[in-house]
All heavy atoms as TSV, in Angstrom:
chain	resi	resn	atom	element	x	y	z
A	1	MET	N	N	0.780	-1.157	0.034
A	1	MET	CA	C	0.039	0.016	-0.007
A	1	MET	C	C	0.849	1.252	0.008
A	1	MET	O	O	0.491	2.265	-0.559
A	1	MET	CB	C	-0.901	-0.032	1.265
A	1	MET	CG	C	-1.899	-1.150	1.173
A	1	MET	SD	S	-2.781	-1.238	-0.362
A	1	MET	CE	C	-4.356	-0.588	0.131
A	2	ARG	N	N	2.032	1.148	0.649
A	2	ARG	CA	C	2.929	2.273	0.692
A	2	ARG	C	C	3.330	2.663	-0.718
A	2	ARG	O	O	3.357	3.837	-1.021
A	2	ARG	CB	C	4.162	1.912	1.545
A	2	ARG	CG	C	5.125	3.069	1.643
A	2	ARG	CD	C	6.313	2.687	2.539
A	2	ARG	NE	N	6.930	1.479	2.123
A	2	ARG	CZ	C	7.153	0.462	2.897
A	2	ARG	NH1	N	6.798	0.443	4.114
A	2	ARG	NH2	N	7.778	-0.625	2.444
A	3	ASP	N	N	3.582	1.672	-1.558
A	3	ASP	CA	C	4.057	2.016	-2.914
A	3	ASP	C	C	2.931	2.677	-3.777
A	3	ASP	O	O	3.200	3.424	-4.707
A	3	ASP	CB	C	4.514	0.693	-3.651
A	3	ASP	CG	C	5.792	0.154	-2.994
A	3	ASP	OD1	O	6.540	0.915	-2.386
A	3	ASP	OD2	O	5.972	-1.047	-3.131
A	4	LEU	N	N	1.665	2.393	-3.391
A	4	LEU	CA	C	0.596	3.034	-4.088
A	4	LEU	C	C	0.236	4.415	-3.552
A	4	LEU	O	O	-0.558	5.134	-4.050
A	4	LEU	CB	C	-0.695	2.141	-3.985
A	4	LEU	CG	C	-0.556	0.823	-4.617
A	4	LEU	CD1	C	-1.800	-0.050	-4.319
A	4	LEU	CD2	C	-0.352	0.911	-6.161
A	5	GLN	N	N	0.894	4.780	-2.445
A	5	GLN	CA	C	0.743	6.056	-1.796
A	5	GLN	C	C	-0.719	6.374	-1.441
A	5	GLN	O	O	-1.251	7.380	-1.632
A	5	GLN	CB	C	1.312	7.217	-2.641
A	5	GLN	CG	C	2.792	7.020	-2.882
A	5	GLN	CD	C	3.402	8.047	-3.748
A	5	GLN	OE1	O	2.675	8.953	-4.343
A	5	GLN	NE2	N	4.685	8.053	-3.997
A	6	LEU	N	N	-1.338	5.349	-0.894
A	6	LEU	CA	C	-2.785	5.417	-0.441
A	6	LEU	C	C	-2.834	5.676	1.095
A	6	LEU	O	O	-3.938	5.760	1.566
A	6	LEU	CB	C	-3.493	4.114	-0.788
A	6	LEU	CG	C	-3.649	3.824	-2.240
A	6	LEU	CD1	C	-4.303	2.504	-2.432
A	6	LEU	CD2	C	-4.405	4.918	-2.993
A	7	GLY	N	N	-1.688	5.802	1.755
A	7	GLY	CA	C	-1.733	6.028	3.176
A	7	GLY	C	C	-1.814	4.736	3.945
A	7	GLY	O	O	-1.632	3.626	3.467
A	8	GLU	N	N	-2.040	4.913	5.261
A	8	GLU	CA	C	-2.183	3.691	6.140
A	8	GLU	C	C	-3.381	2.901	5.765
A	8	GLU	O	O	-4.375	3.383	5.279
A	8	GLU	CB	C	-2.293	4.142	7.589
A	8	GLU	CG	C	-1.015	4.748	8.153
A	8	GLU	CD	C	0.085	3.815	8.326
A	8	GLU	OE1	O	-0.087	2.635	8.717
A	8	GLU	OE2	O	1.244	4.205	7.893
A	9	TRP	N	N	-3.287	1.587	5.976
A	9	TRP	CA	C	-4.418	0.743	5.672
A	9	TRP	C	C	-4.728	-0.175	6.770
A	9	TRP	O	O	-3.890	-0.424	7.693
A	9	TRP	CB	C	-4.117	-0.054	4.407
A	9	TRP	CG	C	-3.013	-1.030	4.438
A	9	TRP	CD1	C	-1.666	-0.730	4.349
A	9	TRP	CD2	C	-3.093	-2.482	4.625
A	9	TRP	NE1	N	-0.925	-1.829	4.470
A	9	TRP	CE2	C	-1.734	-2.919	4.605
A	9	TRP	CE3	C	-4.145	-3.327	4.772
A	9	TRP	CZ2	C	-1.430	-4.288	4.842
A	9	TRP	CZ3	C	-3.837	-4.671	4.958
A	9	TRP	CH2	C	-2.514	-5.166	4.988
A	10	LYS	N	N	-5.942	-0.617	6.863
A	10	LYS	CA	C	-6.502	-1.499	7.914
A	10	LYS	C	C	-6.668	-2.895	7.295
A	10	LYS	O	O	-6.549	-3.065	6.041
A	10	LYS	CB	C	-7.762	-1.001	8.375
A	10	LYS	CG	C	-7.671	0.417	9.123
A	10	LYS	CD	C	-8.980	0.868	9.591
A	10	LYS	CE	C	-8.899	2.254	10.088
A	10	LYS	NZ	N	-8.235	2.472	11.338
A	11	PRO	N	N	-6.955	-3.892	8.083
A	11	PRO	CA	C	-7.163	-5.235	7.520
A	11	PRO	C	C	-8.193	-5.153	6.426
A	11	PRO	O	O	-9.139	-4.390	6.466
A	11	PRO	CB	C	-7.687	-6.062	8.703
A	11	PRO	CG	C	-7.099	-5.362	9.893
A	11	PRO	CD	C	-7.055	-3.894	9.537
A	12	ILE	N	N	-8.021	-6.053	5.423
A	12	ILE	CA	C	-8.953	-6.111	4.336
A	12	ILE	C	C	-9.418	-7.519	4.076
A	12	ILE	O	O	-8.585	-8.444	4.268
A	12	ILE	CB	C	-8.306	-5.477	3.020
A	12	ILE	CG1	C	-9.250	-5.426	1.898
A	12	ILE	CG2	C	-7.031	-6.274	2.646
A	12	ILE	CD1	C	-8.744	-4.676	0.672
A	13	THR	N	N	-10.705	-7.690	3.680
A	13	THR	CA	C	-11.217	-8.990	3.354
A	13	THR	C	C	-11.916	-8.874	2.110
A	13	THR	O	O	-12.635	-7.895	1.857
A	13	THR	CB	C	-12.260	-9.409	4.411
A	13	THR	OG1	O	-11.615	-9.462	5.714
A	13	THR	CG2	C	-12.747	-10.807	4.186
A	14	PHE	N	N	-11.708	-9.890	1.221
A	14	PHE	CA	C	-12.352	-9.824	-0.088
A	14	PHE	C	C	-12.593	-11.269	-0.599
A	14	PHE	O	O	-12.018	-12.200	-0.045
A	14	PHE	CB	C	-11.583	-9.050	-1.182
A	14	PHE	CG	C	-10.204	-9.601	-1.419
A	14	PHE	CD1	C	-10.009	-10.546	-2.429
A	14	PHE	CD2	C	-9.170	-9.173	-0.722
A	14	PHE	CE1	C	-8.749	-11.010	-2.718
A	14	PHE	CE2	C	-7.852	-9.656	-0.980
A	14	PHE	CZ	C	-7.644	-10.576	-1.980
A	15	GLU	N	N	-13.601	-11.370	-1.545
A	15	GLU	CA	C	-13.941	-12.729	-2.023
A	15	GLU	C	C	-13.571	-12.790	-3.513
A	15	GLU	O	O	-13.769	-11.787	-4.278
A	15	GLU	CB	C	-15.416	-12.990	-1.855
A	15	GLU	CG	C	-15.805	-13.227	-0.452
A	15	GLU	CD	C	-17.265	-13.547	-0.322
A	15	GLU	OE1	O	-18.108	-12.603	-0.442
A	15	GLU	OE2	O	-17.599	-14.746	-0.032
A	16	SER	N	N	-13.100	-13.942	-3.957
A	16	SER	CA	C	-12.836	-14.176	-5.368
A	16	SER	C	C	-13.850	-15.277	-5.807
A	16	SER	O	O	-14.720	-15.682	-5.015
A	16	SER	CB	C	-11.443	-14.684	-5.586
A	16	SER	OG	O	-11.237	-16.019	-5.069
A	17	ALA	N	N	-13.747	-15.774	-6.985
A	17	ALA	CA	C	-14.673	-16.773	-7.524
A	17	ALA	C	C	-14.586	-18.029	-6.661
A	17	ALA	O	O	-15.609	-18.781	-6.559
A	17	ALA	CB	C	-14.362	-17.074	-9.004
A	18	ARG	N	N	-13.447	-18.388	-6.106
A	18	ARG	CA	C	-13.279	-19.648	-5.428
A	18	ARG	C	C	-12.885	-19.552	-3.967
A	18	ARG	O	O	-12.915	-20.553	-3.233
A	18	ARG	CB	C	-12.143	-20.467	-6.095
A	18	ARG	CG	C	-12.558	-20.850	-7.484
A	18	ARG	CD	C	-11.503	-21.767	-8.102
A	18	ARG	NE	N	-11.868	-22.162	-9.405
A	18	ARG	CZ	C	-11.237	-22.977	-10.147
A	18	ARG	NH1	N	-10.082	-23.469	-9.705
A	18	ARG	NH2	N	-11.690	-23.305	-11.371
A	19	SER	N	N	-12.572	-18.346	-3.513
A	19	SER	CA	C	-12.026	-18.313	-2.102
A	19	SER	C	C	-12.419	-16.936	-1.508
A	19	SER	O	O	-12.793	-15.993	-2.166
A	19	SER	CB	C	-10.595	-18.567	-1.980
A	19	SER	OG	O	-9.850	-17.548	-2.760
A	20	ALA	N	N	-12.185	-16.846	-0.189
A	20	ALA	CA	C	-12.199	-15.581	0.507
A	20	ALA	C	C	-10.821	-15.328	1.100
A	20	ALA	O	O	-10.153	-16.277	1.571
A	20	ALA	CB	C	-13.253	-15.680	1.643
A	21	VAL	N	N	-10.353	-14.117	1.054
A	21	VAL	CA	C	-9.033	-13.757	1.508
A	21	VAL	C	C	-9.108	-12.612	2.447
A	21	VAL	O	O	-9.819	-11.644	2.298
A	21	VAL	CB	C	-8.134	-13.354	0.248
A	21	VAL	CG1	C	-6.748	-13.002	0.709
A	21	VAL	CG2	C	-8.140	-14.451	-0.806
A	22	ALA	N	N	-8.273	-12.697	3.517
A	22	ALA	CA	C	-8.163	-11.607	4.512
A	22	ALA	C	C	-6.694	-11.262	4.725
A	22	ALA	O	O	-5.874	-12.242	4.836
A	22	ALA	CB	C	-8.805	-12.021	5.834
A	23	MET	N	N	-6.389	-10.024	4.764
A	23	MET	CA	C	-4.932	-9.646	4.943
A	23	MET	C	C	-4.884	-8.548	6.005
A	23	MET	O	O	-5.775	-7.720	6.111
A	23	MET	CB	C	-4.441	-9.076	3.637
A	23	MET	CG	C	-4.412	-10.039	2.449
A	23	MET	SD	S	-3.617	-9.430	1.012
A	23	MET	CE	C	-4.552	-7.932	0.599
A	24	ALA	N	N	-3.738	-8.534	6.731
A	24	ALA	CA	C	-3.509	-7.496	7.738
A	24	ALA	C	C	-2.031	-7.357	7.989
A	24	ALA	O	O	-1.265	-8.341	7.757
A	24	ALA	CB	C	-4.171	-7.901	9.062
A	25	ARG	N	N	-1.593	-6.210	8.436
A	25	ARG	CA	C	-0.138	-6.007	8.803
A	25	ARG	C	C	0.161	-6.786	10.110
A	25	ARG	O	O	-0.719	-7.000	10.949
A	25	ARG	CB	C	0.120	-4.557	9.108
A	25	ARG	CG	C	0.122	-3.712	7.885
A	25	ARG	CD	C	0.458	-2.287	8.233
A	25	ARG	NE	N	1.923	-2.226	8.555
A	25	ARG	CZ	C	2.499	-1.171	8.920
A	25	ARG	NH1	N	1.825	-0.002	8.963
A	25	ARG	NH2	N	3.793	-1.120	9.192
A	26	ALA	N	N	1.350	-7.195	10.184
A	26	ALA	CA	C	1.762	-7.985	11.410
A	26	ALA	C	C	3.011	-7.334	12.025
A	26	ALA	O	O	3.740	-7.965	12.749
A	26	ALA	CB	C	2.103	-9.447	11.023
A	27	GLY	N	N	3.180	-6.116	11.792
A	27	GLY	CA	C	4.361	-5.337	12.349
A	27	GLY	C	C	5.400	-5.189	11.304
A	27	GLY	O	O	5.723	-6.081	10.475
A	28	GLY	N	N	5.946	-4.026	11.305
A	28	GLY	CA	C	7.047	-3.732	10.327
A	28	GLY	C	C	6.455	-3.836	8.882
A	28	GLY	O	O	5.331	-3.373	8.616
A	29	ASP	N	N	7.170	-4.494	8.032
A	29	ASP	CA	C	6.740	-4.690	6.661
A	29	ASP	C	C	6.119	-6.056	6.455
A	29	ASP	O	O	5.962	-6.529	5.332
A	29	ASP	CB	C	7.889	-4.477	5.698
A	29	ASP	CG	C	8.350	-3.042	5.611
A	29	ASP	OD1	O	7.574	-2.156	5.832
A	29	ASP	OD2	O	9.549	-2.853	5.285
A	30	SER	N	N	5.703	-6.728	7.512
A	30	SER	CA	C	5.179	-8.096	7.450
A	30	SER	C	C	3.687	-8.012	7.067
A	30	SER	O	O	2.940	-7.141	7.475
A	30	SER	CB	C	5.381	-8.882	8.735
A	30	SER	OG	O	6.786	-8.948	9.000
A	31	LEU	N	N	3.224	-9.139	6.531
A	31	LEU	CA	C	1.819	-9.262	6.123
A	31	LEU	C	C	1.368	-10.663	6.503
A	31	LEU	O	O	2.043	-11.636	6.199
A	31	LEU	CB	C	1.683	-9.030	4.633
A	31	LEU	CG	C	0.327	-9.135	3.966
A	31	LEU	CD1	C	-0.498	-7.958	4.460
A	31	LEU	CD2	C	0.401	-9.174	2.430
A	32	VAL	N	N	0.151	-10.723	7.048
A	32	VAL	CA	C	-0.516	-11.972	7.292
A	32	VAL	C	C	-1.671	-12.135	6.350
A	32	VAL	O	O	-2.422	-11.228	6.062
A	32	VAL	CB	C	-1.042	-11.998	8.760
A	32	VAL	CG1	C	-1.904	-13.288	8.972
A	32	VAL	CG2	C	0.024	-11.898	9.772
A	33	VAL	N	N	-1.721	-13.310	5.689
A	33	VAL	CA	C	-2.785	-13.620	4.753
A	33	VAL	C	C	-3.455	-14.917	5.123
A	33	VAL	O	O	-2.768	-15.898	5.372
A	33	VAL	CB	C	-2.159	-13.737	3.303
A	33	VAL	CG1	C	-3.315	-14.109	2.304
A	33	VAL	CG2	C	-1.398	-12.493	2.872
A	34	VAL	N	N	-4.740	-14.874	5.174
A	34	VAL	CA	C	-5.528	-16.048	5.553
A	34	VAL	C	C	-6.512	-16.313	4.349
A	34	VAL	O	O	-7.181	-15.336	3.932
A	34	VAL	CB	C	-6.318	-15.860	6.819
A	34	VAL	CG1	C	-7.186	-17.024	7.158
A	34	VAL	CG2	C	-5.359	-15.613	7.947
A	35	VAL	N	N	-6.635	-17.541	3.880
A	35	VAL	CA	C	-7.513	-17.888	2.802
A	35	VAL	C	C	-8.456	-18.996	3.219
A	35	VAL	O	O	-7.930	-19.971	3.870
A	35	VAL	CB	C	-6.656	-18.262	1.526
A	35	VAL	CG1	C	-7.617	-18.651	0.391
A	35	VAL	CG2	C	-5.686	-17.213	1.154
A	36	SER	N	N	-9.647	-18.917	2.755
A	36	SER	CA	C	-10.621	-19.995	3.072
A	36	SER	C	C	-11.475	-20.218	1.818
A	36	SER	O	O	-11.442	-19.422	0.873
A	36	SER	CB	C	-11.547	-19.651	4.210
A	36	SER	OG	O	-12.451	-18.601	3.819
A	37	GLU	N	N	-12.156	-21.342	1.838
A	37	GLU	CA	C	-13.133	-21.589	0.717
A	37	GLU	C	C	-14.170	-20.509	0.671
A	37	GLU	O	O	-14.469	-19.924	1.749
A	37	GLU	CB	C	-13.730	-22.954	0.773
A	37	GLU	CG	C	-14.540	-23.207	1.940
A	37	GLU	CD	C	-15.026	-24.706	2.063
A	37	GLU	OE1	O	-14.308	-25.572	1.658
A	37	GLU	OE2	O	-16.110	-24.851	2.558
A	38	LYS	N	N	-14.765	-20.305	-0.449
A	38	LYS	CA	C	-15.723	-19.152	-0.571
A	38	LYS	C	C	-16.895	-19.272	0.393
A	38	LYS	O	O	-17.379	-18.254	0.872
A	38	LYS	CB	C	-16.199	-19.007	-1.985
A	38	LYS	CG	C	-17.015	-17.860	-2.193
A	38	LYS	CD	C	-17.432	-17.657	-3.664
A	38	LYS	CE	C	-18.264	-16.354	-3.794
A	38	LYS	NZ	N	-18.389	-15.926	-5.128
A	39	GLY	N	N	-17.380	-20.458	0.644
A	39	GLY	CA	C	-18.620	-20.565	1.509
A	39	GLY	C	C	-18.394	-20.412	2.972
A	39	GLY	O	O	-19.354	-20.332	3.787
A	40	ALA	N	N	-17.118	-20.298	3.419
A	40	ALA	CA	C	-16.893	-20.145	4.843
A	40	ALA	C	C	-17.363	-18.822	5.359
A	40	ALA	O	O	-17.321	-17.812	4.577
A	40	ALA	CB	C	-15.346	-20.267	5.078
A	41	PRO	N	N	-17.871	-18.802	6.586
A	41	PRO	CA	C	-18.351	-17.460	7.124
A	41	PRO	C	C	-17.187	-16.485	7.200
A	41	PRO	O	O	-16.142	-16.742	7.735
A	41	PRO	CB	C	-18.825	-17.827	8.531
A	41	PRO	CG	C	-18.992	-19.317	8.511
A	41	PRO	CD	C	-18.053	-19.891	7.500
A	42	LEU	N	N	-17.483	-15.235	6.797
A	42	LEU	CA	C	-16.428	-14.188	6.816
A	42	LEU	C	C	-16.066	-13.807	8.182
A	42	LEU	O	O	-14.960	-13.351	8.445
A	42	LEU	CB	C	-16.909	-12.939	5.971
A	42	LEU	CG	C	-17.035	-13.168	4.496
A	42	LEU	CD1	C	-17.525	-11.903	3.763
A	42	LEU	CD2	C	-15.773	-13.703	3.863
A	43	GLY	N	N	-17.005	-13.901	9.149
A	43	GLY	CA	C	-16.683	-13.599	10.576
A	43	GLY	C	C	-15.640	-14.540	11.042
A	43	GLY	O	O	-14.744	-14.183	11.830
A	44	LEU	N	N	-15.756	-15.805	10.710
A	44	LEU	CA	C	-14.706	-16.837	11.110
A	44	LEU	C	C	-13.376	-16.477	10.506
A	44	LEU	O	O	-12.375	-16.525	11.172
A	44	LEU	CB	C	-15.211	-18.275	10.747
A	44	LEU	CG	C	-14.155	-19.311	10.998
A	44	LEU	CD1	C	-13.825	-19.400	12.480
A	44	LEU	CD2	C	-14.723	-20.671	10.528
A	45	LEU	N	N	-13.395	-16.138	9.226
A	45	LEU	CA	C	-12.152	-15.787	8.526
A	45	LEU	C	C	-11.505	-14.597	9.236
A	45	LEU	O	O	-10.278	-14.583	9.421
A	45	LEU	CB	C	-12.457	-15.421	7.077
A	45	LEU	CG	C	-11.240	-15.054	6.217
A	45	LEU	CD1	C	-10.350	-16.262	6.021
A	45	LEU	CD2	C	-11.775	-14.568	4.853
A	46	ARG	N	N	-12.287	-13.627	9.578
A	46	ARG	CA	C	-11.757	-12.434	10.283
A	46	ARG	C	C	-11.215	-12.712	11.670
A	46	ARG	O	O	-10.127	-12.295	12.026
A	46	ARG	CB	C	-12.933	-11.401	10.407
A	46	ARG	CG	C	-12.573	-10.066	10.912
A	46	ARG	CD	C	-11.549	-9.446	9.980
A	46	ARG	NE	N	-11.297	-8.107	10.420
A	46	ARG	CZ	C	-11.204	-7.089	9.627
A	46	ARG	NH1	N	-11.472	-7.191	8.351
A	46	ARG	NH2	N	-11.009	-5.901	10.179
A	47	ARG	N	N	-11.859	-13.663	12.391
A	47	ARG	CA	C	-11.314	-14.043	13.732
A	47	ARG	C	C	-10.002	-14.808	13.559
A	47	ARG	O	O	-9.106	-14.640	14.352
A	47	ARG	CB	C	-12.348	-14.907	14.452
A	47	ARG	CG	C	-13.460	-14.077	15.060
A	47	ARG	CD	C	-14.328	-14.768	16.073
A	47	ARG	NE	N	-14.848	-16.080	15.573
A	47	ARG	CZ	C	-16.034	-16.232	14.986
A	47	ARG	NH1	N	-16.762	-15.176	14.759
A	47	ARG	NH2	N	-16.408	-17.388	14.592
A	48	VAL	N	N	-9.907	-15.677	12.568
A	48	VAL	CA	C	-8.690	-16.422	12.335
A	48	VAL	C	C	-7.592	-15.409	11.947
A	48	VAL	O	O	-6.421	-15.506	12.403
A	48	VAL	CB	C	-8.839	-17.521	11.239
A	48	VAL	CG1	C	-7.538	-18.072	10.815
A	48	VAL	CG2	C	-9.793	-18.578	11.747
A	49	LEU	N	N	-7.870	-14.418	11.131
A	49	LEU	CA	C	-6.963	-13.364	10.754
A	49	LEU	C	C	-6.383	-12.675	11.986
A	49	LEU	O	O	-5.203	-12.446	12.159
A	49	LEU	CB	C	-7.583	-12.418	9.736
A	49	LEU	CG	C	-6.643	-11.178	9.395
A	49	LEU	CD1	C	-5.429	-11.686	8.588
A	49	LEU	CD2	C	-7.452	-10.178	8.627
A	50	GLU	N	N	-7.324	-12.295	12.851
A	50	GLU	CA	C	-6.947	-11.533	14.081
A	50	GLU	C	C	-5.979	-12.384	14.931
A	50	GLU	O	O	-4.985	-11.880	15.502
A	50	GLU	CB	C	-8.156	-11.077	14.862
A	50	GLU	CG	C	-8.924	-10.022	14.103
A	50	GLU	CD	C	-10.277	-9.725	14.784
A	50	GLU	OE1	O	-10.617	-10.312	15.772
A	50	GLU	OE2	O	-10.940	-8.841	14.272
A	51	ARG	N	N	-6.323	-13.681	15.078
A	51	ARG	CA	C	-5.468	-14.534	15.853
A	51	ARG	C	C	-4.090	-14.674	15.212
A	51	ARG	O	O	-3.031	-14.609	15.875
A	51	ARG	CB	C	-6.114	-15.916	16.040
A	51	ARG	CG	C	-5.196	-16.858	16.794
A	51	ARG	CD	C	-5.859	-18.149	16.966
A	51	ARG	NE	N	-6.493	-18.145	18.307
A	51	ARG	CZ	C	-7.191	-19.088	18.828
A	51	ARG	NH1	N	-7.503	-20.131	18.154
A	51	ARG	NH2	N	-7.638	-19.003	20.039
A	52	ALA	N	N	-4.041	-14.864	13.870
A	52	ALA	CA	C	-2.820	-14.957	13.183
A	52	ALA	C	C	-1.979	-13.720	13.290
A	52	ALA	O	O	-0.769	-13.755	13.398
A	52	ALA	CB	C	-3.043	-15.382	11.701
A	53	GLN	N	N	-2.711	-12.631	13.183
A	53	GLN	CA	C	-1.994	-11.303	13.295
A	53	GLN	C	C	-1.337	-11.138	14.660
A	53	GLN	O	O	-0.151	-10.726	14.746
A	53	GLN	CB	C	-2.933	-10.224	13.018
A	53	GLN	CG	C	-2.376	-8.824	13.041
A	53	GLN	CD	C	-3.406	-7.716	12.852
A	53	GLN	OE1	O	-4.624	-7.889	13.128
A	53	GLN	NE2	N	-2.973	-6.592	12.275
A	54	ARG	N	N	-2.106	-11.465	15.724
A	54	ARG	CA	C	-1.478	-11.385	17.146
A	54	ARG	C	C	-0.279	-12.314	17.254
A	54	ARG	O	O	0.775	-11.940	17.811
A	54	ARG	CB	C	-2.538	-11.698	18.181
A	54	ARG	CG	C	-3.506	-10.630	18.384
A	54	ARG	CD	C	-4.313	-10.864	19.661
A	54	ARG	NE	N	-4.954	-12.183	19.703
A	54	ARG	CZ	C	-6.143	-12.514	19.204
A	54	ARG	NH1	N	-6.896	-11.516	18.652
A	54	ARG	NH2	N	-6.653	-13.677	19.266
A	55	THR	N	N	-0.433	-13.582	16.771
A	55	THR	CA	C	0.618	-14.505	16.869
A	55	THR	C	C	1.908	-14.066	16.092
A	55	THR	O	O	3.032	-14.087	16.581
A	55	THR	CB	C	0.171	-15.918	16.357
A	55	THR	OG1	O	-0.955	-16.305	17.119
A	55	THR	CG2	C	1.267	-16.960	16.473
A	56	ALA	N	N	1.712	-13.591	14.823
A	56	ALA	CA	C	2.784	-13.128	14.065
A	56	ALA	C	C	3.470	-11.916	14.645
A	56	ALA	O	O	4.761	-11.841	14.742
A	56	ALA	CB	C	2.314	-12.809	12.602
A	57	THR	N	N	2.713	-11.015	15.123
A	57	THR	CA	C	3.283	-9.792	15.793
A	57	THR	C	C	4.082	-10.144	17.013
A	57	THR	O	O	5.178	-9.597	17.189
A	57	THR	CB	C	2.167	-8.796	16.130
A	57	THR	OG1	O	1.497	-8.392	14.926
A	57	THR	CG2	C	2.716	-7.529	16.707
A	58	SER	N	N	3.552	-11.017	17.836
A	58	SER	CA	C	4.249	-11.488	19.024
A	58	SER	C	C	5.549	-12.170	18.632
A	58	SER	O	O	6.601	-11.896	19.266
A	58	SER	CB	C	3.322	-12.474	19.852
A	58	SER	OG	O	4.029	-12.938	20.954
A	59	TRP	N	N	5.490	-13.033	17.648
A	59	TRP	CA	C	6.687	-13.706	17.248
A	59	TRP	C	C	7.777	-12.756	16.680
A	59	TRP	O	O	8.952	-12.834	17.056
A	59	TRP	CB	C	6.356	-14.767	16.201
A	59	TRP	CG	C	7.528	-15.603	15.763
A	59	TRP	CD1	C	7.986	-16.692	16.420
A	59	TRP	CD2	C	8.364	-15.374	14.651
A	59	TRP	NE1	N	9.046	-17.167	15.759
A	59	TRP	CE2	C	9.325	-16.384	14.637
A	59	TRP	CE3	C	8.381	-14.425	13.619
A	59	TRP	CZ2	C	10.348	-16.501	13.664
A	59	TRP	CZ3	C	9.394	-14.495	12.644
A	59	TRP	CH2	C	10.307	-15.557	12.667
A	60	LEU	N	N	7.306	-11.837	15.899
A	60	LEU	CA	C	8.274	-10.862	15.318
A	60	LEU	C	C	8.906	-9.959	16.389
A	60	LEU	O	O	10.041	-9.560	16.201
A	60	LEU	CB	C	7.529	-9.930	14.243
A	60	LEU	CG	C	7.213	-10.696	12.988
A	60	LEU	CD1	C	6.308	-9.803	12.120
A	60	LEU	CD2	C	8.548	-11.002	12.151
A	61	GLU	N	N	8.168	-9.697	17.427
A	61	GLU	CA	C	8.683	-8.787	18.487
A	61	GLU	C	C	9.565	-9.593	19.461
A	61	GLU	O	O	10.347	-9.062	20.186
A	61	GLU	CB	C	7.513	-8.106	19.227
A	61	GLU	CG	C	6.826	-7.094	18.432
A	61	GLU	CD	C	5.551	-6.561	19.050
A	61	GLU	OE1	O	5.158	-7.069	20.152
A	61	GLU	OE2	O	5.036	-5.576	18.499
A	62	GLY	N	N	9.389	-10.908	19.518
A	62	GLY	CA	C	10.140	-11.727	20.490
A	62	GLY	C	C	11.376	-12.335	19.813
A	62	GLY	O	O	11.998	-11.701	19.005
A	63	ALA	N	N	11.701	-13.529	20.219
A	63	ALA	CA	C	12.918	-14.156	19.795
A	63	ALA	C	C	12.913	-14.385	18.279
A	63	ALA	O	O	13.994	-14.336	17.555
A	63	ALA	CB	C	13.044	-15.547	20.429
A	64	GLY	N	N	11.746	-14.628	17.657
A	64	GLY	CA	C	11.656	-14.776	16.257
A	64	GLY	C	C	12.135	-13.545	15.480
A	64	GLY	O	O	12.569	-13.647	14.306
A	65	GLY	N	N	11.872	-12.396	15.993
A	65	GLY	CA	C	12.210	-11.140	15.346
A	65	GLY	C	C	13.683	-10.969	15.145
A	65	GLY	O	O	14.152	-10.279	14.239
A	66	SER	N	N	14.498	-11.651	15.993
A	66	SER	CA	C	15.992	-11.445	15.853
A	66	SER	C	C	16.521	-12.252	14.693
A	66	SER	O	O	17.623	-12.082	14.295
A	66	SER	CB	C	16.639	-11.975	17.111
A	66	SER	OG	O	16.403	-13.322	17.362
A	67	ALA	N	N	15.639	-13.144	14.079
A	67	ALA	CA	C	16.124	-13.940	12.948
A	67	ALA	C	C	15.959	-13.195	11.607
A	67	ALA	O	O	16.383	-13.694	10.600
A	67	ALA	CB	C	15.314	-15.276	12.870
A	68	ARG	N	N	15.457	-11.945	11.608
A	68	ARG	CA	C	15.233	-11.279	10.387
A	68	ARG	C	C	16.566	-10.850	9.809
A	68	ARG	O	O	17.556	-10.609	10.217
A	68	ARG	CB	C	14.432	-10.044	10.600
A	68	ARG	CG	C	12.985	-10.421	10.772
A	68	ARG	CD	C	12.080	-9.184	10.789
A	68	ARG	NE	N	11.984	-8.655	12.135
A	68	ARG	CZ	C	11.656	-7.465	12.406
A	68	ARG	NH1	N	11.385	-6.552	11.370
A	68	ARG	NH2	N	11.519	-6.940	13.621
């Protein structure tokens, strides 16, 4: 999003012909992407994204972050 000069962005969820996709920042320049089949509830996809985002951010800020 930075390259498009659209400013800060929040998590985004969208559907394609075959799947649903949710994306969010995980700290720094990291990105978390969660994909589900199209029929899955978007609320569930969003909750999984939030959990993945917290886990990734925690890992990047902890011992895992020193491996960058």
